[in-house]
C-alpha positions in Angstrom: -23.4 -46.3 -64.8 -23.2 -44.2 -61.6 -20.0 -44.2 -59.7 -20.3 -44.7 -56.0 -18.2 -42.1 -54.3 -17.7 -44.1 -51.1 -16.1 -47.0 -52.9 -13.8 -44.9 -55.0 -12.2 -42.1 -53.0 -11.5 -39.0 -54.9 -9.8 -35.8 -54.0 -13.1 -34.2 -53.2 -14.0 -37.0 -50.7 -10.6 -36.8 -49.0 -11.1 -33.0 -48.5 -14.5 -33.4 -47.0 -13.3 -36.0 -44.6 -10.6 -33.7 -43.3 -13.1 -31.0 -42.5 -15.2 -33.2 -40.2 -15.4 -31.8 -36.7 -12.7 -33.1 -34.3 -13.8 -35.6 -31.6 -15.1 -34.0 -28.4 -12.1 -35.2 -26.4 -9.7 -33.4 -28.6 -11.7 -30.2 -28.4 -11.9 -30.5 -24.6 -8.2 -31.0 -24.3 -7.5 -27.9 -26.5 -10.0 -25.9 -24.4 -8.3 -27.1 -21.2 -4.9 -26.2 -22.5 -6.1 -22.8 -23.6 -7.7 -22.2 -20.2 -4.5 -23.3 -18.4 -2.4 -21.0 -20.5 -4.7 -18.1 -19.9 -4.7 -18.8 -16.1 -0.9 -18.9 -16.1 -0.7 -15.6 -18.0 -3.2 -14.0 -15.6 -1.2 -15.3 -12.6 2.0 -14.0 -14.1 0.5 -10.6 -14.6 -1.0 -10.6 -11.1 2.5 -11.4 -9.8 4.0 -8.5 -11.6 1.3 -6.1 -10.3 1.8 -7.4 -6.8 5.5 -6.9 -7.0 5.1 -3.4 -8.3 2.6 -2.6 -5.5 5.0 -4.0 -2.9 7.9 -2.0 -4.3 5.7 1.2 -4.3 4.6 0.6 -0.7 8.2 -0.1 0.4 9.3 3.1 -1.3 6.5 5.2 0.3 7.4 3.6 3.7 11.1 4.5 3.2 10.2 8.1 2.2 7.9 8.4 5.2 10.7 7.2 7.5 13.1 9.7 6.0 10.6 12.5 6.4 10.0 11.5 10.0 13.7 11.4 10.7 14.1 14.9 9.1 11.2 16.4 11.1 12.7 14.9 14.3 16.1 16.3 13.5 14.6 19.8 12.8 12.6 19.7 16.0 15.7 18.8 18.0 17.6 21.6 16.3 14.9 24.2 17.1 15.0 23.0 20.7 18.8 23.6 20.9 18.4 27.0 19.2 15.7 28.0 21.7 17.8 27.0 24.6 20.8 29.0 23.3 19.0 32.2 22.2 16.2 32.7 24.7 16.6 33.9 28.3 17.7 31.4 30.9 16.2 32.9 34.0 12.8 34.0 35.2 9.4 32.9 34.1 10.3 33.3 30.4 13.5 31.3 30.9 11.5 28.4 32.6 8.9 28.4 29.8 11.6 28.4 27.2 13.5 25.6 28.9 10.4 23.5 29.1 9.5 24.1 25.4 13.1 23.3 24.4 13.1 20.1 26.5 9.8 19.0 24.8 11.1 19.8 21.3 14.4 18.0 21.9 12.7 14.9 23.4 10.1 14.8 20.7 12.7 15.3 18.0 14.9 12.4 19.4 11.8 10.2 19.5 10.9 10.9 15.8 14.5 10.6 14.8 15.0 7.2 16.5 11.6 5.6 15.9 10.2 4.7 12.5 6.7 5.1 11.3 5.9 1.5 12.2 7.1 2.0 15.8 5.2 5.3 16.1 2.0 3.6 14.8 2.5 0.7 17.3 2.9 3.2 20.1 -0.3 5.0 19.1 -2.1 1.8 18.8 -1.0 0.7 22.3 -1.9 4.1 23.7 -5.4 3.8 22.3 -5.8 0.2 23.6 -4.8 1.4 27.1 -7.1 4.4 27.0 -10.0 3.6 24.7 -12.5 6.1 26.2 -10.3 9.2 26.0 -9.2 8.1 22.5 -12.9 7.8 21.4 -13.7 11.3 22.8 -10.7 12.8 21.0 -11.8 11.1 17.8 -15.3 12.4 18.1 -14.0 15.9 18.9 -11.7 15.9 15.9 -14.5 14.7 13.7 -16.8 17.4 14.9 -14.2 20.1 14.4 -13.4 18.9 10.9 -17.1 18.8 10.1 -17.6 22.3 11.3 -14.6 23.6 9.4 -15.6 21.9 6.1 -19.3 22.9 6.4 -18.6 26.6 6.7 -17.0 26.9 3.3 
């Protein structure tokens, strides 16, 4: 007499029933959850990278502002030194005074303005005078090209 395995469950039948594939809905839910978790981790990593980049840019901007301030202070100091040490009269005195004035004025400008303000001023200058700015750009490009092609 043969025993029908479907009528009398055995340990082997229970194990084989457990190994049946899961319904499609359950697999879809697991895949969606895995995708959502992956997207969340990628977004978190992107947020960390973006924060690090912002911090680096902020640090570079701060360093550039400090360097600009230092250059301005040095220019102003050189202007004062020229004014004190060089002759005050005659053609040489007039030239020295003019150079000292320019150095002091430029130094104060660099000291007081930040990189952003200087960039804004240059942008406005180019907008007011586009043709001369274009000519200067072409001339600088030509000069750099000549300098680099000779070596």
